[in-house]
N, C-alpha and C positions, 0 to 999 in steps of 0.2 A: 787636507780636505778629504782625500780618499779614505783616510782612517775614520773620519766622522760618518761618512756614508756607509762604510762597512759595519760600523758599530750600530747604526740606526737600523740597517737591514737585519742584523743579528738579533736585535731586540724585538723587531716587528714580527718575526716568524720563528718562535722557538722550535727546537728540534722535536719536541714531543707533542706538537699540535696535531689533533685528529683531522682527517680529511673533511672537506666542506660538506659532503653528502651525509656524514655522520650526525651533523647538527640537525638535519631535517628528518632523520630516520624515525624519531618518536612521533613527529607529526604525521608522517606517512602511515605509521603503524596505527595511530588513533583513527585516521581516515578509513583504513581498511576495516577496523573493528566497527566503526560507525556504519559503514556500508552493509556489513553482514548482519548486524544486529537490528538496524532500523530500516534502511532503505529497501533491501532485498525482500524481507518478509512483507512489507507494505506493497511492493510491486506484485508479488504473488497473490496477495489478498485481492488487489484491484483486478487482476486478470481473472480470478475466480468469480468475482462479482459480475464483471462484464459478461463472462460466459453464462452465468446464471440468467442474467437479464435477457440475453439474446435467445436463450433456450425456452423462455416462458411462452406459453400459448394459451389460447382460450380454453377455459375449464380448469386451469391449474389453481390450486388453493395456495394463497400466499400470505405473508405477514409484512406489513409496512414498518418503517422505522419508528412510527408513533405507536405501534402495537395493534393496529387494526388488522383483524383477520378477515379475509374475504376470498371471493373467487373471481378470476379474471373473466369478464364477459366480452371485452373488445380490446384489441391491441391496435394502437395508433403509432405514429412515428415517434413521438416523444412522451406519450402518456399511455396509461392503462385505464380502462373503465372497469371498476371493481364493484361487484355486488356484495354488500355486507349484510343485507337482510332481504326479505321478500320483495319489498317495494323501494328499497334504498340502494342507489348506485352512486358511487363517487368516482371522480376522475383524479388520478394521482400521477405524478411524474415518475418516470421509470427509475430514476435514481433513488426514490423513496422506498423501493422494494428491498427488504433485507434478506429474505429467503423464503423457502417453501414452508407451508404449514406443517408442523411436526405431527399433528394428529393424523394427517393423511399418510405420512411416512410410517407411523406406528401401525396403522391399520393395514398397510400394504405388507409390512414385515410379519404380522401375525397370521396372514393368510397363506 
């Protein structure tokens, strides 16, 4: 009986078997690549967008995600009131702001 048990154990774990952690190494490597190529850049972009939104004030010229260019006339808790023409004002959510108006940046650089 001992002979059968020893033979079964010898067949179950051959001498050249790699360690258990080596089987998971490719998965861990893929996870690390996934983090540095997708998750980390997205977190940086989100932080930059939040910083932009918090820094906006009345009088800043902005662009919304739908492409509307305007000037902030009022800042509220969750929204901005934007003047897009002489008599036209719209209220947009803060998350709809994509960035500052490039025309304003170009004018400031040329001076």
